[in-house]
Phi, psi and omega in degrees: 000139181233134180234139174201176180233143171248099189066236178263012183259111176286137181236131175240125178250116181271147184306321180301339178299314181290327176296317178299316180297320178295320178299316181294333179293340181291348180282352179239181178300141183263122162204150190301312180301321181293317180297315178298318179297318180300313181298317179296318181296315179298316180300308183294320184291316179294321178297318178298320177302310182293328176296328174302314176297312187296314183291324176292325176296318178299321179298336180258016174087014180266162178242094188274161168225152183241135173235128172256126188219188187295344179254011178122247181213157178220133172249127185219168178198168176300142185305129175207128181282111182256001180092156188296311183298318180293322177298319180294318178300315180298319182296316186274346183298321181299301180297331179295327176301312179296320181295320179294314180296308182295321180294319179296318179291325178298316180292327181270355184301315181303320180292319180294316181294321181293343180280359176088049179291142173298163184301316181296321179296322177295320177298316179299315179301314180297320181292320179297317179297314182297309184297321183275308185285308184290311179297323179297316179295317180297328180293344179272359177299144181284070184214112175294134014263016178294163184297324176296324176293320177296320178295318178299315180298319180296318181293314181292324178296326180297320184269329188239354182070218182303319176301328178293322178293319176300318179299321179297322177292321177298314178301319181298318179297314181298315180297317180299317181293314182297316180291323177300317177296321178297316180296318179301324182281319188268325183206073184296348179279352181281074186295328182293316178297317180295321178296312181298315181297320177297317179295319180295318179298314180297317180301317181286325176297317179297324180294337180274346181279154177301134180264096186297324182286351178241022177073023178070026183291170181287160175301152179249149180293145179302145181247003182232158179233000000 
């Protein structure tokens, strides 16, 4: 476990985060420099994503903390109702950071490549674009616990209350199943995507079941990003 602070934002990096990054590196060609570059890129990119959430939260008077763990990253704070629009802004701020970084590099890639980048540098450029642009865009999908799902839950809860949150979980299950079927047809070897989609589907189904330990109360809107 590693702890440090970025300004007033405490950051905790749990060991499973690096294990997850190493596992994901197995999806590409193996060589030590590439794997090390991949781990560093995932670390910096996920941290930048969470900083998007954290800094937008600070702008709304929140005191965030960041945890990087085996499922990526989480930005959290003591419960405080900041309103629907602000919750949506906080949710989308993270992936937008990655989309801006990845999009800028994608647009500038032809110029960089034409300047005669070494092979490893080209690999690094492609990985940075992929992790930021592609992961950022996927994070906007309307599927809890992704940021797009959290934004959807906040919007539906504003208009419909508890039924709106249930609706967001139903949408999340449908999206997870449909994308899972698409992956099975197009790239069944993408075990990481299938694993995540399965976990998300199960998580949302469980959220729809009666919670006996809480008196069968309604689902609650996500409190973390």
